[in-house]
C-alpha distance (Angstrom), angle and dihedral (degrees) to the residues before:
residue distance angle dihedral
M1 . . .
A2 3.74 . .
F3 3.71 122.0 .
G4 3.80 119.0 -120.4
R5 3.72 132.5 32.4
R6 3.74 121.6 -7.8
N7 3.77 98.5 -157.1
R8 3.78 128.7 46.8
R9 3.80 96.8 -125.9
P10 3.82 115.1 128.1
T11 3.74 118.1 -108.5
L12 3.76 123.6 -118.9
L13 3.82 90.8 -105.9
G14 3.81 92.0 50.5
T15 3.80 91.6 50.0
A16 3.81 91.7 49.2
A17 3.82 91.5 48.8
R18 3.80 92.8 49.3
T19 3.82 90.9 48.3
A20 3.80 90.8 50.0
V21 3.81 91.9 51.9
I22 3.80 92.4 48.5
A23 3.81 92.7 46.7
G24 3.81 92.1 47.2
T25 3.78 91.7 50.5
A26 3.81 91.6 48.5
T27 3.81 91.4 49.0
A28 3.80 92.5 49.5
A29 3.80 91.6 49.4
S30 3.81 91.7 47.4
N31 3.81 91.8 49.4
A32 3.80 91.0 49.7
V33 3.81 91.6 51.8
N34 3.82 91.8 47.4
A35 3.81 92.6 48.1
K36 3.80 91.4 50.6
A37 3.81 91.5 49.2
A38 3.81 91.4 48.3
G39 3.80 90.6 50.3
Q40 3.78 91.7 50.6
Q41 3.79 91.2 47.9
A42 3.81 91.7 50.2
T43 3.80 90.7 49.8
A44 3.80 90.8 50.1
Q45 3.80 91.6 50.1
Q46 3.80 91.8 49.7
A47 3.79 90.1 49.9
Q48 3.80 90.0 52.8
M49 3.80 92.3 48.9
M50 3.80 95.4 50.3
P51 3.80 112.0 95.6
V52 3.75 116.0 -117.6
P53 3.79 109.7 -120.4
E54 3.74 109.0 -116.6
A55 3.75 126.5 -152.1
A56 3.78 113.2 -96.8
P57 3.79 110.7 -101.2
A58 3.76 116.3 -109.2
P59 3.79 112.4 -101.4
L60 3.76 111.4 -100.4
A61 3.77 125.3 -133.0
A62 3.81 92.3 -125.1
P63 3.84 96.8 74.9
A64 3.80 89.9 53.3
A65 3.78 89.1 52.6
A66 3.81 92.9 46.4
P67 3.84 95.2 86.2
V68 3.79 89.8 51.5
D69 3.80 90.7 49.5
D70 3.79 90.0 46.2
L71 3.81 91.1 50.4
L72 3.78 90.8 46.6
S73 3.80 93.4 49.4
K74 3.82 90.7 49.3
L75 3.79 91.1 51.3
E76 3.81 91.3 47.4
R77 3.82 91.2 51.7
L78 3.78 89.9 46.6
A79 3.82 91.0 51.0
A80 3.80 90.7 48.4
L81 3.82 90.2 52.5
H82 3.81 90.3 48.2
S83 3.80 93.5 48.4
S84 3.81 91.9 47.7
G85 3.81 89.5 54.3
A86 3.80 97.0 -113.0
L87 3.82 90.8 118.3
T88 3.78 128.6 45.4
D89 3.81 121.7 -135.0
A90 3.81 91.2 -101.5
E91 3.81 93.5 49.3
F92 3.80 91.0 46.4
T93 3.78 92.2 51.4
A94 3.83 93.3 46.4
V95 3.81 95.0 48.5
K96 3.81 92.0 43.5
A97 3.79 90.3 53.0
S98 3.82 91.4 49.9
I99 3.82 91.8 49.5
I100 3.78 95.1 47.3
G101 3.80 96.3 37.6
């Protein structure tokens, strides 16, 4: 008679080991799929949060005219001070020359 098992049925220990290997493989595959999906979701959220670069607005004509308006408003205030008597003719002429020059 031969030593060992007579029939070819798996033992309880062999069945448990095989089940553990199959379950471990399934868990590892599931975790890999979940990690990949989470990474893709995080990338999509970051893409949504990033601001879209917009084209620079065309320069308007108003800022170019602002120094002229500023100069004009200064001269108008200066003339109002002169007409109210707060500035003498000499002071008015000196300040006007400094503003214009």
